[in-house]
Backbone as ProteinMPNN parsed JSONL, in Angstrom:
{"seq_chain_A": "MNYIVIIFGMLLAYLIGAIPTAVWVGKWFYGKDVRDFGSGNAGATNTFRVLGKKAGSFVMAFDTFKGFLATSLPVFLPKYAFILPENIVYFQLVFGVLAVLGHIFPVYVGFRGGKGVATVLGMVLALHLGASLAAISVFLVVLLAFRYVSVGSMTAAISFPLFLAFIPNFRQENPTLLIFSIIIALLIIWTHRTNIQKLRNGTENKANLFSKK", "coords_chain_A": {"N_chain_A": [[31.351, 71.01, -40.905], [32.575, 70.939, -37.657], [33.969, 73.327, -35.92], [34.613, 73.849, -33.253], [34.79, 71.332, -32.042], [36.879, 70.279, -33.533], [39.019, 72.031, -32.911], [39.193, 71.505, -30.186], [39.947, 68.819, -30.376], [42.462, 69.103, -31.568], [43.854, 70.43, -29.551], [43.725, 68.448, -27.605], [45.259, 66.469, -28.851], [47.799, 67.665, -28.79], [48.164, 67.827, -25.98], [48.15, 65.132, -25.286], [50.469, 64.265, -26.611], [52.265, 65.785, -25.185], [52.591, 64.591, -22.728], [54.937, 63.952, -20.349], [56.569, 61.371, -20.311], [59.138, 60.217, -19.743], [60.199, 62.021, -17.854], [58.32, 61.951, -15.735], [58.307, 59.191, -15.051], [60.966, 58.914, -14.252], [61.087, 60.703, -12.037], [59.016, 59.814, -10.333], [59.528, 57.074, -9.813], [62.257, 56.684, -9.607], [63.408, 58.852, -8.476], [64.764, 60.747, -9.959], [65.361, 63.327, -12.332], [65.471, 62.854, -15.609], [66.421, 64.703, -17.345], [68.487, 65.949, -16.15], [70.656, 64.407, -16.446], [72.924, 62.423, -18.458], [72.243, 62.919, -21.857], [70.501, 64.942, -21.398], [67.987, 65.012, -22.461], [64.446, 64.447, -22.501], [63.597, 61.744, -23.266], [63.192, 58.401, -24.692], [65.698, 57.24, -25.335], [67.598, 58.554, -23.689], [66.503, 57.814, -21.274], [66.914, 55.044, -21.255], [69.666, 55.159, -21.02], [70.08, 56.477, -18.562], [68.313, 55.37, -16.629], [67.994, 52.685, -17.197], [67.084, 49.517, -18.872], [64.447, 48.599, -18.32], [62.907, 50.857, -17.521], [63.435, 52.448, -19.761], [62.333, 50.952, -21.857], [59.609, 51.027, -21.213], [59.1, 53.797, -21.407], [59.681, 54.235, -24.114], [57.686, 52.64, -25.335], [55.317, 53.866, -24.372], [55.596, 56.505, -25.29], [55.521, 56.046, -28.01], [52.918, 55.076, -28.2], [51.528, 57.409, -27.542], [51.843, 59.029, -29.839], [50.584, 57.406, -31.723], [47.947, 57.252, -30.723], [47.086, 59.974, -30.699], [47.24, 60.578, -33.436], [45.339, 58.89, -34.405], [42.919, 59.883, -33.552], [41.337, 61.563, -35.37], [40.045, 59.652, -36.926], [37.626, 58.996, -35.839], [36.045, 61.205, -36.193], [34.507, 61.543, -38.678], [32.36, 59.83, -38.216], [30.573, 61.149, -36.679], [29.902, 63.209, -38.243], [31.613, 65.401, -38.128], [33.799, 65.952, -39.735], [34.565, 65.502, -43.26], [34.807, 62.233, -44.707], [36.836, 61.948, -46.688], [38.717, 63.728, -45.877], [40.143, 62.805, -43.768], [42.897, 62.007, -43.649], [44.27, 64.437, -43.755], [43.631, 65.652, -41.329], [44.628, 63.729, -39.609], [47.373, 64.031, -40.034], [47.779, 66.657, -39.094], [46.99, 66.397, -36.381], [48.832, 64.458, -35.566], [51.31, 65.775, -35.907], [50.985, 67.806, -34.036], [51.026, 66.297, -31.708], [53.671, 65.385, -31.745], [55.038, 67.83, -31.549], [54.122, 68.48, -29.037], [55.458, 66.557, -27.519], [58.103, 67.374, -27.879], [58.012, 69.976, -26.912], [56.802, 70.064, -24.093], [54.077, 71.142, -22.201], [53.629, 70.529, -19.559], [56.023, 70.329, -18.154], [57.67, 72.604, -18.317], [58.248, 72.952, -21.033], [60.458, 71.515, -21.889], [61.354, 68.913, -23.52], [61.71, 65.762, -25.257], [63.299, 64.379, -28.219], [61.398, 63.454, -29.919], [61.282, 61.118, -31.455], [60.156, 58.515, -30.859], [57.477, 59.253, -30.607], [56.952, 60.21, -33.161], [57.242, 57.782, -34.454], [54.963, 56.404, -33.505], [53.061, 58.036, -34.705], [53.513, 57.667, -37.51], [53.018, 54.954, -37.699], [50.274, 54.899, -37.364], [49.541, 56.25, -39.651], [50.637, 54.934, -41.943], [51.117, 51.739, -42.008], [52.696, 49.751, -43.326], [54.944, 51.105, -44.577], [55.973, 52.204, -42.275], [56.82, 49.978, -40.762], [58.831, 49.109, -42.437], [60.602, 51.266, -42.201], [61.233, 51.004, -39.499], [62.666, 48.625, -39.621], [64.901, 49.528, -41.0], [65.948, 51.257, -39.059], [66.684, 49.371, -37.041], [68.62, 47.815, -38.359], [70.614, 49.736, -38.909], [71.186, 50.56, -36.302], [72.208, 48.176, -35.153], [74.411, 47.886, -36.758], [75.997, 50.19, -36.389], [75.618, 51.102, -33.796], [74.713, 53.536, -32.896], [72.072, 55.284, -31.66], [71.045, 57.697, -32.479], [71.891, 57.934, -35.151], [70.553, 55.765, -36.279], [67.91, 56.592, -35.834], [67.684, 58.981, -37.349], [68.261, 58.005, -39.913], [66.166, 56.191, -40.297], [64.019, 57.981, -40.231], [64.497, 59.458, -42.544], [64.259, 57.444, -44.413], [61.564, 56.807, -44.451], [59.885, 58.716, -46.034], [61.155, 58.123, -48.447], [60.476, 55.467, -48.921], [57.72, 55.803, -49.29], [57.762, 57.281, -51.626], [59.119, 55.762, -53.571], [58.691, 52.984, -53.409], [56.525, 50.794, -54.884], [54.293, 49.443, -53.621], [53.853, 51.016, -51.415], [53.233, 53.539, -52.238], [51.245, 56.538, -52.39], [48.221, 57.911, -53.671], [47.428, 60.427, -52.945], [49.478, 63.154, -52.479], [49.947, 64.405, -50.092], [50.637, 63.019, -47.716], [53.234, 62.181, -48.329], [54.554, 64.657, -48.535], [54.311, 65.646, -45.912], [55.685, 63.639, -44.587], [58.266, 64.15, -45.368], [58.629, 66.618, -44.139], [58.479, 65.82, -41.46], [60.736, 64.178, -41.346], [62.73, 66.092, -41.673], [62.265, 67.531, -39.341], [62.991, 65.656, -37.377], [65.709, 65.409, -37.931], [66.49, 68.016, -37.303], [65.955, 68.095, -34.522], [67.95, 66.454, -33.709], [70.279, 67.846, -33.924], [72.314, 68.456, -32.083], [73.329, 65.927, -31.639], [74.357, 65.358, -34.148], [76.482, 67.126, -34.231], [78.018, 66.035, -32.17], [78.617, 63.587, -33.307], [80.252, 64.401, -35.376], [82.337, 65.357, -33.884], [83.202, 63.09, -32.693], [82.256, 62.33, -30.203], [79.83, 61.226, -29.622], [77.639, 59.081, -27.816], [77.681, 55.539, -27.842], [75.247, 52.927, -28.156], [74.736, 50.567, -25.603], [74.053, 47.64, -26.378], [73.825, 45.096, -25.324], [73.773, 45.166, -22.626], [72.798, 44.182, -19.315], [71.491, 45.788, -17.585]], "CA_chain_A": [[32.547, 70.893, -40.068], [32.393, 71.533, -36.337], [35.279, 73.886, -35.594], [34.864, 73.739, -31.811], [35.227, 69.966, -31.798], [38.192, 70.107, -34.163], [39.993, 72.756, -32.098], [39.35, 70.716, -28.956], [40.726, 67.636, -30.734], [43.845, 69.514, -31.788], [44.42, 70.683, -28.225], [43.874, 67.144, -26.959], [46.398, 65.8, -29.479], [49.007, 68.267, -28.222], [48.285, 67.463, -24.563], [48.54, 63.722, -25.242], [51.876, 64.205, -26.979], [53.079, 66.499, -24.193], [52.776, 63.805, -21.496], [56.398, 63.769, -20.231], [56.727, 60.023, -19.765], [60.474, 60.003, -19.183], [60.361, 62.861, -16.66], [57.477, 61.445, -14.651], [58.808, 57.875, -14.626], [62.205, 59.139, -13.516], [60.836, 61.358, -10.752], [58.12, 59.043, -9.465], [60.012, 55.741, -9.457], [63.708, 56.643, -9.424], [63.857, 60.062, -7.81], [65.671, 61.469, -10.844], [64.869, 63.982, -13.539], [66.418, 62.384, -16.623], [66.979, 65.86, -18.055], [69.685, 66.388, -15.421], [71.699, 63.404, -16.635], [73.115, 61.963, -19.828], [72.128, 63.928, -22.914], [69.613, 66.006, -20.945], [66.71, 64.942, -23.158], [63.385, 63.679, -21.847], [63.14, 60.755, -24.235], [63.46, 56.998, -24.382], [67.127, 56.931, -25.423], [68.266, 59.009, -22.472], [65.973, 57.009, -20.17], [67.702, 53.809, -21.289], [71.028, 55.462, -20.567], [70.109, 56.926, -17.17], [67.512, 54.552, -15.713], [68.072, 51.274, -17.532], [66.239, 48.973, -19.935], [63.049, 48.475, -17.918], [62.296, 52.186, -17.629], [63.566, 52.901, -21.139], [61.373, 50.226, -22.69], [58.272, 51.566, -20.939], [59.021, 55.15, -21.961], [59.607, 54.125, -25.571], [56.372, 52.112, -25.695], [54.262, 54.84, -24.093], [55.768, 57.642, -26.192], [55.005, 55.588, -29.304], [51.461, 55.03, -28.068], [51.037, 58.788, -27.58], [51.753, 59.443, -31.228], [49.567, 56.59, -32.404], [46.622, 57.641, -30.237], [46.753, 61.322, -31.168], [47.046, 60.537, -34.884], [44.142, 58.093, -34.685], [41.707, 60.581, -33.115], [40.455, 62.015, -36.455], [39.311, 58.548, -37.537], [36.287, 58.954, -35.27], [35.295, 62.434, -36.482], [33.467, 61.417, -39.706], [31.215, 59.075, -37.725], [29.642, 62.106, -36.085], [29.742, 64.27, -39.247], [32.425, 66.57, -37.8], [34.607, 66.198, -40.925], [34.266, 64.604, -44.36], [35.707, 61.063, -44.697], [37.991, 62.109, -47.565], [39.664, 64.657, -45.259], [40.707, 62.193, -42.562], [44.356, 61.995, -43.651], [44.762, 65.78, -43.452], [43.501, 65.874, -39.894], [45.572, 62.83, -38.946], [48.687, 64.656, -40.108], [47.799, 67.811, -38.191], [46.94, 65.903, -35.003], [50.093, 63.785, -35.286], [52.358, 66.797, -35.756], [50.763, 68.476, -32.751], [51.494, 65.385, -30.655], [55.132, 65.417, -31.783], [55.438, 69.118, -30.976], [53.856, 68.374, -27.607], [56.548, 65.798, -26.905], [59.325, 68.184, -27.903], [57.782, 71.156, -26.073], [55.705, 69.676, -23.206], [53.601, 72.214, -21.322], [53.587, 70.07, -18.169], [57.329, 70.384, -17.481], [58.478, 73.736, -18.75], [58.543, 72.901, -22.473], [61.745, 70.838, -22.117], [61.022, 67.522, -23.776], [62.665, 64.916, -25.959], [63.504, 64.639, -29.638], [60.162, 63.128, -30.627], [61.416, 59.983, -32.366], [59.161, 57.488, -30.552], [56.153, 59.805, -30.898], [56.854, 60.171, -34.62], [57.021, 56.381, -34.802], [53.546, 56.135, -33.297], [52.316, 58.795, -35.71], [53.593, 57.052, -38.831], [52.341, 53.661, -37.621], [48.848, 55.161, -37.574], [49.343, 56.769, -41.001], [50.975, 53.95, -42.978], [51.738, 50.65, -41.259], [53.729, 49.067, -44.105], [56.145, 51.937, -44.692], [56.502, 52.377, -40.92], [57.551, 48.762, -40.398], [60.054, 49.118, -43.237], [61.495, 52.25, -41.58], [61.706, 50.397, -38.249], [63.701, 47.668, -40.016], [66.087, 50.333, -41.297], [66.485, 51.695, -37.763], [67.318, 48.249, -36.346], [69.834, 47.441, -39.094], [71.618, 50.784, -38.695], [71.579, 50.508, -34.89], [73.064, 47.013, -34.941], [75.65, 48.058, -37.512], [76.829, 51.305, -35.929], [75.365, 51.261, -32.367], [74.309, 54.91, -32.588], [70.631, 55.435, -31.748], [70.765, 58.912, -33.237], [72.066, 57.639, -36.572], [69.439, 54.903, -36.658], [66.682, 57.378, -35.839], [67.674, 59.898, -38.5], [68.202, 57.207, -41.134], [64.802, 55.684, -40.411], [63.15, 59.118, -40.558], [64.732, 59.788, -43.954], [63.819, 56.329, -45.255], [60.097, 56.738, -44.528], [59.389, 59.342, -47.272], [61.714, 57.437, -49.61], [59.62, 54.302, -49.155], [56.454, 56.282, -49.845], [57.964, 57.839, -52.958], [59.725, 54.885, -54.574], [58.245, 51.592, -53.321], [55.173, 50.779, -55.465], [53.251, 49.021, -52.679], [53.681, 52.032, -50.372], [52.899, 54.836, -52.82], [49.928, 57.088, -52.133], [47.73, 58.805, -54.716], [47.443, 61.764, -52.36], [50.873, 63.467, -52.15], [50.038, 65.108, -48.814], [51.369, 62.2, -46.752], [54.64, 62.236, -48.704], [55.065, 65.986, -48.179], [54.431, 65.725, -44.46], [56.73, 62.72, -44.138], [59.523, 64.874, -45.581], [58.705, 67.621, -43.073], [58.776, 65.105, -40.217], [62.136, 63.763, -41.414], [63.529, 67.291, -41.415], [62.101, 67.853, -37.922], [63.801, 64.701, -36.621], [67.111, 65.806, -38.113], [66.69, 69.257, -36.543], [66.007, 67.8, -33.094], [69.193, 65.72, -33.466], [71.406, 68.675, -34.358], [73.44, 68.312, -31.146], [73.92, 64.608, -31.882], [75.146, 65.463, -35.372], [77.734, 67.782, -33.851], [78.799, 65.067, -31.399], [79.12, 62.591, -34.257], [81.359, 65.037, -36.082], [83.444, 65.51, -32.93], [83.576, 61.777, -32.182], [81.896, 62.232, -28.775], [78.481, 60.665, -29.483], [77.623, 57.829, -27.073], [77.159, 54.348, -28.509], [74.285, 52.169, -27.353], [75.224, 49.299, -25.056], [72.914, 46.806, -26.746], [73.769, 43.811, -24.629], [73.831, 45.364, -21.18], [71.697, 43.581, -18.564], [70.951, 46.773, -16.658]], "C_chain_A": [[32.33, 71.643, -38.754], [33.752, 72.025, -35.833], [35.602, 73.77, -34.105], [35.398, 72.356, -31.471], [36.626, 69.752, -32.351], [39.283, 70.814, -33.356], [40.25, 72.022, -30.785], [40.199, 69.476, -29.231], [42.19, 67.961, -30.948], [44.55, 69.78, -30.462], [44.669, 69.372, -27.49], [45.072, 66.392, -27.526], [47.708, 66.34, -28.924], [49.223, 67.801, -26.782], [48.652, 65.992, -24.387], [50.029, 63.594, -25.554], [52.792, 64.811, -25.931], [53.263, 65.731, -22.888], [54.259, 63.455, -21.367], [56.748, 62.437, -19.576], [58.067, 59.836, -19.068], [60.668, 60.772, -17.887], [59.569, 62.291, -15.498], [57.927, 60.083, -14.148], [60.071, 58.049, -13.797], [61.976, 59.718, -12.132], [60.039, 60.474, -9.803], [58.738, 57.741, -8.972], [61.515, 55.667, -9.182], [64.264, 57.869, -8.706], [64.834, 60.873, -8.629], [64.889, 62.156, -11.955], [65.879, 63.652, -14.629], [67.055, 63.541, -17.394], [68.228, 66.414, -17.373], [70.854, 65.439, -15.624], [71.836, 63.077, -18.119], [73.074, 63.1, -20.829], [71.253, 65.105, -22.504], [68.263, 66.017, -21.626], [65.719, 64.059, -22.418], [62.779, 62.698, -22.844], [63.57, 59.358, -23.855], [64.953, 56.685, -24.374], [67.859, 57.345, -24.158], [67.761, 58.25, -21.25], [66.687, 55.676, -20.101], [69.073, 54.044, -20.663], [71.075, 55.737, -19.06], [69.441, 55.944, -16.215], [67.518, 53.064, -16.027], [67.008, 50.815, -18.513], [64.753, 48.926, -19.564], [62.331, 49.81, -18.081], [62.327, 52.671, -19.073], [62.555, 52.239, -22.06], [59.956, 50.752, -22.484], [58.1, 52.938, -21.565], [58.899, 55.094, -23.479], [58.224, 53.653, -26.015], [55.276, 53.152, -25.499], [54.374, 56.05, -25.013], [55.307, 57.293, -27.608], [53.486, 55.563, -29.291], [50.853, 56.425, -28.126], [50.839, 59.246, -29.023], [50.684, 58.7, -31.99], [48.16, 57.029, -32.01], [46.211, 58.994, -30.788], [46.449, 61.326, -32.662], [45.783, 59.781, -35.264], [42.845, 58.811, -34.316], [40.798, 61.02, -34.273], [39.638, 60.916, -37.11], [37.86, 58.521, -37.055], [35.426, 60.156, -35.668], [34.237, 62.281, -37.575], [32.211, 60.693, -39.227], [30.149, 59.992, -37.137], [29.49, 63.352, -36.963], [30.518, 65.54, -38.893], [33.341, 66.955, -38.965], [34.155, 65.229, -42.012], [35.262, 63.443, -44.361], [36.956, 61.247, -45.543], [39.047, 63.044, -46.982], [40.373, 64.076, -44.041], [42.23, 62.323, -42.532], [44.936, 63.366, -43.314], [44.731, 66.046, -41.95], [44.418, 64.939, -39.105], [46.977, 63.44, -38.926], [48.808, 65.824, -39.141], [47.84, 67.348, -36.739], [48.259, 65.236, -34.623], [51.23, 64.761, -35.066], [52.207, 67.527, -34.431], [51.231, 67.6, -31.588], [53.022, 65.383, -30.587], [55.661, 66.715, -31.175], [55.194, 69.137, -29.469], [54.956, 67.62, -26.891], [57.826, 66.627, -26.827], [59.218, 69.385, -26.966], [56.598, 70.894, -25.124], [55.331, 70.765, -22.196], [53.688, 71.829, -19.853], [54.907, 70.279, -17.422], [58.229, 71.452, -18.097], [58.95, 73.688, -20.184], [59.926, 72.331, -22.785], [61.501, 69.347, -22.274], [62.129, 66.755, -24.47], [62.75, 65.286, -27.432], [62.301, 64.234, -30.486], [60.21, 61.9, -31.506], [60.342, 58.925, -32.114], [57.751, 57.982, -30.859], [55.917, 59.875, -32.402], [56.592, 58.746, -35.093], [55.545, 56.012, -34.635], [52.675, 56.822, -34.331], [52.328, 58.072, -37.053], [52.994, 55.645, -38.84], [50.846, 53.818, -37.872], [48.563, 55.599, -39.01], [49.569, 55.714, -42.078], [51.779, 52.83, -42.332], [52.899, 50.023, -42.033], [55.022, 49.841, -44.191], [56.793, 52.148, -43.329], [57.328, 51.169, -40.495], [58.858, 48.665, -41.189], [61.074, 50.093, -42.642], [62.058, 51.726, -40.261], [62.82, 49.396, -38.546], [65.005, 48.384, -40.333], [66.755, 50.781, -40.005], [67.267, 50.575, -37.081], [68.621, 47.838, -37.03], [70.949, 48.45, -38.834], [72.109, 50.768, -37.245], [72.526, 49.349, -34.622], [74.416, 47.194, -35.628], [76.574, 49.093, -36.881], [76.684, 51.603, -34.436], [75.118, 52.709, -31.954], [72.796, 55.024, -32.764], [70.27, 56.637, -32.605], [70.87, 58.669, -34.742], [70.925, 56.762, -37.076], [68.139, 55.674, -36.781], [66.595, 58.288, -37.063], [67.573, 59.138, -39.816], [66.798, 56.671, -41.364], [63.841, 56.792, -40.813], [63.275, 59.5, -42.026], [64.172, 58.691, -44.866], [62.307, 56.293, -45.437], [59.549, 57.441, -45.769], [59.952, 58.686, -48.529], [60.908, 56.193, -49.949], [58.3, 54.722, -49.802], [56.602, 56.742, -51.288], [58.346, 56.794, -53.999], [59.304, 53.419, -54.5], [56.793, 51.515, -53.791], [54.063, 50.425, -54.478], [52.948, 50.065, -51.612], [53.211, 53.374, -50.92], [51.454, 55.221, -52.563], [49.51, 57.989, -53.294], [47.734, 60.251, -54.23], [48.873, 62.104, -51.925], [51.045, 64.105, -50.772], [50.856, 64.334, -47.793], [52.863, 62.231, -47.046], [55.261, 63.563, -48.286], [55.287, 66.098, -46.675], [55.501, 64.783, -43.933], [58.106, 63.351, -44.328], [59.716, 65.92, -44.485], [59.084, 66.961, -41.742], [60.237, 64.653, -40.209], [63.064, 64.935, -41.12], [63.452, 67.698, -39.942], [62.96, 66.941, -37.051], [65.281, 65.051, -36.735], [67.413, 67.056, -37.295], [66.798, 68.98, -35.044], [67.271, 67.015, -32.722], [70.429, 66.542, -33.825], [72.593, 68.584, -33.394], [74.119, 66.959, -31.319], [74.793, 64.619, -33.133], [76.497, 66.098, -35.072], [78.633, 66.824, -33.07], [79.378, 63.986, -32.301], [80.327, 63.146, -35.011], [82.589, 65.155, -35.192], [83.945, 64.174, -32.394], [83.228, 61.566, -30.726], [80.495, 61.663, -28.556], [78.552, 59.315, -28.776], [77.049, 56.7, -27.922], [76.22, 53.606, -27.572], [74.933, 50.878, -26.881], [74.099, 48.287, -25.214], [72.767, 45.546, -25.911], [73.939, 43.947, -23.126], [72.622, 44.742, -20.507], [71.016, 44.555, -17.63], [69.503, 47.071, -16.989]], "O_chain_A": [[31.954, 72.815, -38.741], [34.578, 71.234, -35.377], [36.767, 73.607, -33.743], [36.349, 72.224, -30.701], [37.462, 69.116, -31.709], [40.356, 70.25, -33.143], [41.39, 71.932, -30.329], [41.062, 69.118, -28.429], [43.064, 67.188, -30.557], [45.706, 69.398, -30.278], [45.696, 69.205, -26.832], [45.816, 65.752, -26.783], [48.623, 65.574, -28.62], [50.334, 67.426, -26.407], [49.377, 65.637, -23.457], [50.762, 62.901, -24.848], [53.949, 64.411, -25.797], [54.018, 66.174, -22.022], [54.785, 62.724, -22.207], [57.173, 62.395, -18.421], [58.124, 59.354, -17.937], [61.233, 60.247, -16.928], [60.094, 62.163, -14.392], [57.929, 59.842, -12.941], [60.231, 57.408, -12.758], [62.595, 59.282, -11.162], [60.347, 60.391, -8.613], [58.5, 57.34, -7.832], [61.992, 54.697, -8.591], [65.447, 57.917, -8.37], [65.648, 61.61, -8.074], [63.89, 61.634, -12.449], [67.018, 64.116, -14.582], [68.102, 63.375, -18.019], [68.939, 67.242, -17.941], [71.923, 65.634, -15.045], [70.971, 63.415, -18.927], [73.767, 64.107, -20.682], [71.249, 66.143, -23.166], [67.467, 66.928, -21.402], [66.089, 63.064, -21.795], [61.61, 62.806, -23.215], [64.226, 59.149, -22.835], [65.427, 55.95, -23.508], [68.651, 56.574, -23.615], [68.508, 58.06, -20.29], [67.034, 55.214, -19.013], [69.566, 53.231, -19.881], [71.99, 55.29, -18.368], [69.941, 55.709, -15.115], [67.088, 52.26, -15.2], [66.15, 51.59, -18.937], [63.897, 49.188, -20.408], [61.272, 49.881, -18.706], [61.351, 53.244, -19.556], [61.988, 52.887, -22.939], [59.194, 50.907, -23.439], [57.073, 53.216, -22.186], [58.102, 55.826, -24.066], [57.653, 54.198, -26.96], [54.405, 53.308, -26.355], [53.358, 56.571, -25.472], [54.767, 58.141, -28.318], [52.843, 55.978, -30.255], [49.778, 56.608, -28.698], [49.789, 59.784, -29.375], [49.964, 59.28, -32.802], [47.284, 57.162, -32.865], [45.099, 59.144, -31.293], [45.516, 61.993, -33.108], [45.219, 60.011, -36.333], [41.771, 58.381, -34.736], [39.582, 60.863, -34.167], [38.645, 61.2, -37.78], [36.97, 58.075, -37.779], [34.207, 60.126, -35.496], [33.148, 62.837, -37.428], [31.125, 60.91, -39.763], [28.968, 59.647, -37.104], [29.024, 64.398, -36.511], [30.134, 66.634, -39.306], [33.631, 68.134, -39.166], [33.454, 64.257, -41.734], [36.437, 63.641, -44.051], [38.026, 60.765, -45.173], [40.148, 63.149, -47.522], [41.12, 64.779, -43.36], [42.798, 62.706, -41.509], [45.976, 63.455, -42.661], [45.676, 66.591, -41.379], [44.929, 65.316, -38.05], [47.678, 63.369, -37.917], [49.817, 65.966, -38.45], [48.639, 67.852, -35.95], [48.753, 65.413, -33.51], [52.026, 64.596, -34.142], [53.202, 67.833, -33.775], [51.768, 68.105, -30.602], [53.599, 65.381, -29.499], [56.609, 66.704, -30.39], [55.962, 69.736, -28.716], [55.351, 67.991, -25.785], [58.542, 66.584, -25.827], [60.189, 69.769, -26.314], [55.514, 71.441, -25.327], [56.175, 71.241, -21.436], [53.809, 72.699, -18.99], [54.912, 70.395, -16.197], [59.407, 71.211, -18.36], [59.952, 74.316, -20.526], [60.501, 72.632, -23.831], [61.448, 68.607, -21.291], [63.314, 67.044, -24.306], [62.327, 66.367, -27.839], [62.199, 64.631, -31.647], [59.26, 61.65, -32.248], [59.684, 58.482, -33.056], [56.915, 57.206, -31.324], [54.805, 59.627, -32.868], [55.814, 58.526, -36.022], [54.951, 55.386, -35.513], [51.674, 56.266, -34.782], [51.278, 57.884, -37.667], [52.513, 55.188, -39.877], [50.225, 52.972, -38.515], [47.475, 55.354, -39.531], [48.783, 55.609, -43.02], [52.986, 52.962, -42.132], [53.967, 49.789, -41.466], [56.09, 49.298, -43.909], [58.015, 52.259, -43.23], [58.412, 51.321, -39.933], [59.869, 48.193, -40.67], [62.265, 49.79, -42.582], [63.22, 51.971, -39.939], [63.804, 49.324, -37.81], [66.085, 47.908, -39.981], [67.976, 50.699, -39.867], [68.379, 50.794, -36.6], [69.611, 47.546, -36.36], [72.09, 48.07, -38.57], [73.3, 50.941, -36.986], [73.536, 49.517, -33.938], [75.438, 46.713, -35.14], [77.79, 48.902, -36.839], [77.534, 52.284, -33.863], [75.297, 53.063, -30.789], [72.286, 54.881, -33.876], [69.304, 56.598, -33.367], [70.036, 59.143, -35.514], [70.393, 56.985, -38.164], [67.358, 55.45, -37.706], [65.561, 58.354, -37.727], [66.878, 59.575, -40.734], [66.296, 56.69, -42.488], [62.952, 56.578, -41.637], [62.283, 59.828, -42.676], [63.674, 58.975, -45.955], [61.815, 55.807, -46.456], [58.798, 56.815, -46.516], [59.296, 58.691, -49.571], [60.681, 55.895, -51.121], [57.824, 54.081, -50.739], [55.672, 56.608, -52.083], [57.961, 56.903, -55.164], [59.541, 52.675, -55.451], [55.914, 52.107, -53.165], [53.001, 51.046, -54.498], [51.898, 50.007, -50.971], [52.829, 54.256, -50.15], [50.561, 54.375, -52.519], [50.325, 58.735, -53.837], [48.005, 61.177, -54.994], [49.43, 61.405, -51.078], [52.174, 64.323, -50.332], [51.676, 64.915, -47.082], [53.675, 62.299, -46.123], [56.367, 63.592, -47.746], [56.324, 66.585, -46.224], [56.159, 65.089, -42.939], [59.013, 63.11, -43.531], [60.819, 66.092, -43.967], [59.909, 67.486, -40.994], [60.904, 64.735, -39.177], [64.057, 64.791, -40.408], [64.44, 68.152, -39.363], [63.586, 67.401, -36.095], [66.016, 64.995, -35.749], [68.467, 67.15, -36.666], [67.643, 69.566, -34.368], [67.618, 66.924, -31.545], [71.511, 65.984, -34.008], [73.745, 68.629, -33.825], [75.336, 66.846, -31.168], [75.839, 63.972, -33.176], [77.527, 65.668, -35.591], [79.847, 66.796, -33.27], [80.499, 63.524, -32.084], [81.303, 62.434, -35.248], [83.725, 65.068, -35.659], [84.977, 64.114, -31.725], [83.828, 60.719, -30.066], [80.02, 61.62, -27.421], [79.416, 58.495, -29.087], [76.058, 56.882, -28.629], [76.377, 53.649, -26.352], [75.594, 50.182, -27.652], [73.292, 48.096, -24.305], [71.672, 44.994, -25.814], [74.216, 42.969, -22.432], [71.526, 44.767, -21.067], [70.058, 44.19, -16.948], [68.87, 47.883, -16.314]]}, "name": "protein", "num_of_chains": 1, "seq": "MNYIVIIFGMLLAYLIGAIPTAVWVGKWFYGKDVRDFGSGNAGATNTFRVLGKKAGSFVMAFDTFKGFLATSLPVFLPKYAFILPENIVYFQLVFGVLAVLGHIFPVYVGFRGGKGVATVLGMVLALHLGASLAAISVFLVVLLAFRYVSVGSMTAAISFPLFLAFIPNFRQENPTLLIFSIIIALLIIWTHRTNIQKLRNGTENKANLFSKK"}
């Protein structure tokens, strides 16, 4: 095991996740810092709200790609004998979590990022495609039913470990992925704590799904 390469890879995963897509898109193309408007978060949902569908769609796609790319980096390590093939999933989890933390606490813009939902999506797509697509379906159903992005995001995050635990086709012999999926679900809920309070107060914004903006 080459510790220098692994440490460099971990740092790279964080820096990839820390790319503040919403902030840079807002400043470069709209002259706005999305953190000064709406919910104040540097994520896709607030970008949709502040800058519109075009910018929001790009931010969501790129933030998802960040998580997918960072989580996929360890796949190349066994080819150069940096890690053992049977340890890939452990390193994928570590790299993916670092990317998510990078999104939430981005070094480039004062550690004020987003909630990490799209980056988590990219992470889980790289880890388990089937369970991820099932969780995405849950998100879409909940969003269409209730029009709260926050509720859809938290429900999807909770459903991912449930799919891994109870759906036979998604179950893993190695319990590590299940354990980390539970941790990620808890992290998503924690980053949505202000949304939970707004939901309780009846002040949470609903998504305008059919706006042409």
